[in-house]
Each structure stands twice: as structure tokens, then as C-alpha cells.
N, C-alpha and C positions, 0 to 999 in steps of 0.2 A: 538548481531547479527549485522553484517554489510551488508548493501545492497548498490548496486550501484544506484545512481540517476543521471538523466540527467537534467541539468539546462539550459534553453534556454531563450533568450530575447523574449518577447512577442511583436507581431506587435502593440498591443494597448498600450504598455508600461509595465513596470514591467517584471516579469519573470514567466515562466511556468516550473514546475518540474514534471517529470514522473519517475516511478520505473519499469524498464523493467521486473524484476522478479515477479512483482505483477500486472497482467493485470488490467487496469482500475484505478489504483492508481495514481492519478494526483492531483496537487495543483498549486496554484499561489501565488504571493506576489508582492507588489510594489517594494521591494528591494530584493537583494540576501538573506540577513539574514531572512527577513520575509518569503520568499518563502521556504527556507530550514527549518525554524521552522514549517511552515504549513505542509510541506511534512512529517516531523517527526510525527505530530499529525495524519495525514492521514494514515500513515503506522501503527501506533498503533491501530487505529480504524479498519483498514483492517484486521489486524491479531487477533483482539479481537474475541474470540469465541462467537458465537451467541447461545443463549440458545436453540433455535429451532434446531440448527445443532447437538445438543447433544442427540436428541431423535431418536432412531433407532427401527426398528421392532424387535420382538423377534427372528426372523430368521437371523438377521444380524450377520456377522462375521467380525472380524478385522484382517487384514493382514499387514505385513510390506514387502515392496518390495525394493530391492537394485537396483539402476540404475547407 
């Protein structure tokens, strides 16, 4: 999976990285490489299924919607 990330210099030094497609997915690093490595980890954690999210009521139905 490829995601676009935005790398910006931080006012305090280092870099801040955000992922527009994943609201709230943000990370930082002292160098560009560190910031990009950190955002990779943040993306993996963001996309990792949470066990609680897999519990549905008996009435739940799953649908796929094309957009």
C-alpha cells in the first residue's frame, strides 16, 4: 500500500509528518529519515485492527459500498 505523506520542517527543529488519508496519523523526527521511519510505524499502528473493533452485535450486517 502506498500513502502520500507530508513532511514539513518543525518550528522547534526536526520534522513533522502527516498522512492526509489517515486523520490524526502524525509523527515527528529529528531528521528526515527518522521522521519517515516514525511515520511508517505510526501508519502500521493506525491500520492495525483493534480486537474490540472486531466485536459486533448479532444484528450487525456487513456491506461493501463503491465510491
